[in-house]
C-alpha positions in Angstrom: 74.7 -120.1 -71.3 78.2 -120.5 -70.0 79.8 -118.1 -67.5 83.5 -117.3 -67.0 84.6 -119.2 -63.9 87.9 -117.5 -63.1 87.0 -117.5 -59.4 86.6 -121.3 -59.2 89.4 -123.6 -58.2 89.4 -126.9 -60.1 91.1 -130.0 -58.9 91.5 -133.7 -59.9 93.2 -135.9 -57.3 93.4 -139.6 -56.6 91.5 -140.8 -53.5 94.8 -141.4 -51.7 95.8 -137.8 -52.1 92.5 -136.2 -50.8 92.6 -134.3 -47.5 90.0 -135.3 -44.9 88.1 -132.0 -45.6 88.1 -132.5 -49.4 86.8 -136.1 -49.0 84.1 -134.9 -46.6 83.0 -132.0 -48.9 82.8 -134.3 -52.0 80.9 -137.0 -50.2 78.5 -134.5 -48.6 77.8 -132.9 -52.0 77.3 -136.2 -53.7 75.0 -137.5 -51.0 73.0 -134.3 -51.0 72.5 -134.5 -54.8 72.2 -138.3 -55.5 70.5 -139.5 -52.3 68.5 -136.5 -50.9 67.6 -134.5 -54.0 66.9 -137.5 -56.2 65.1 -139.3 -53.2 67.1 -142.4 -54.1 68.5 -144.4 -51.2 71.4 -146.4 -52.4 75.0 -147.2 -51.6 76.3 -143.8 -52.8 79.8 -144.3 -51.3 81.4 -147.6 -52.5 84.8 -149.3 -52.8 85.3 -147.7 -56.3 85.9 -144.4 -54.6 89.2 -145.7 -53.2 90.4 -146.5 -56.8 89.0 -143.4 -58.4 90.4 -140.0 -59.3 88.0 -137.3 -57.9 87.3 -134.1 -59.7 85.9 -131.2 -57.8 85.6 -127.4 -57.8 85.4 -124.9 -55.0 84.0 -121.4 -55.4 85.7 -118.3 -54.0 83.8 -118.7 -50.7 85.3 -122.1 -50.2 82.1 -124.1 -51.0 82.4 -127.2 -53.1 80.1 -126.7 -56.1 81.0 -129.4 -58.6 82.1 -133.1 -58.2 82.7 -136.2 -60.3 84.8 -139.3 -60.1 86.9 -141.0 -62.8 87.4 -144.7 -62.8 90.3 -146.3 -64.6 89.8 -149.0 -67.2 88.7 -152.4 -65.9 86.8 -151.1 -62.9 83.2 -150.5 -64.2 83.9 -151.1 -67.9 86.8 -152.1 -70.1 87.0 -148.4 -70.9 87.7 -145.5 -68.6 84.5 -144.2 -67.0 83.3 -141.2 -65.1 80.3 -140.7 -63.0 78.9 -139.3 -59.8 78.8 -136.0 -61.8 77.0 -133.4 -59.7 76.6 -129.6 -59.5 75.5 -127.8 -56.4 71.8 -126.7 -56.8 72.7 -123.0 -56.5 75.3 -123.3 -59.3 73.2 -125.1 -61.9 72.1 -123.6 -65.2 75.3 -121.6 -65.7 77.3 -123.9 -67.9 79.4 -125.4 -65.1 78.5 -129.0 -66.0 79.8 -128.5 -69.5 83.1 -127.1 -68.1 83.3 -130.0 -65.6 82.7 -132.5 -68.4 85.4 -130.9 -70.6 87.8 -131.1 -67.7 87.0 -134.8 -67.2 87.5 -135.6 -70.8 90.8 -133.6 -71.0 92.2 -135.4 -67.9 91.2 -138.8 -69.3 92.6 -138.0 -72.7 96.0 -137.1 -71.2 96.2 -140.0 -68.7 94.6 -142.7 -70.9 95.1 -141.4 -74.5 94.2 -144.7 -76.2 91.1 -145.5 -74.2 87.5 -144.7 -75.0 85.2 -143.4 -72.3 82.0 -145.3 -71.3 79.4 -143.8 -69.0 76.1 -144.7 -67.5 74.1 -141.6 -68.1 70.7 -140.7 -66.7 68.4 -140.6 -69.7 67.5 -137.0 -69.3 71.2 -136.1 -69.9 71.5 -137.8 -73.3 71.5 -134.6 -75.3 74.0 -133.0 -72.8 76.5 -135.8 -73.3 75.9 -135.9 -77.1 77.2 -132.3 -77.1 80.5 -133.8 -75.8 80.6 -136.5 -78.6 79.2 -139.4 -76.6 76.9 -141.8 -78.5 74.2 -144.1 -77.1 75.4 -147.7 -77.1 72.7 -149.5 -75.1 69.0 -149.7 -74.5 67.5 -147.8 -71.6 67.7 -149.6 -68.3 66.7 -148.9 -64.7 69.4 -148.1 -62.1 68.1 -147.4 -58.6 64.7 -146.4 -60.0 66.2 -143.9 -62.5 66.3 -144.5 -66.3 69.9 -144.8 -67.6 71.7 -145.5 -70.8 75.3 -146.4 -71.6 77.1 -143.9 -73.8 80.5 -144.1 -75.4 83.1 -141.5 -76.5 85.8 -143.0 -78.7 89.4 -142.1 -78.1 90.9 -140.0 -80.9 
């Protein structure tokens, strides 16, 4: 089920343009989701963050509720990539992840119109990404103790 999110402020900014508060909020949310919730100690913040565009959403109360990063071609893959996609626990199950994914794809399509998108998806999200026209292009592999698979969305 998807909800109307008129009261959410969506932003995509390059790392260099983030305010200190925006950077703190997105790193705090990512760490809470990917390290604490998933009980997965790993290098969550890395040098790719400095190269990335960061997508995030604040609700009307000023709480960051969605986050992702977009990596230009040649950083993780030959294609454009996005990852570190996370939704605040209280905001899950309302269609927000689909809206975030559509925003990511729209940004990538306008900035890199001839580039495909390659992602490393957690396996439980395969059907989710298939709804956004991604296809599986690898065998399952382990990344930080979590099953992943590479998926590709062709540019068109």
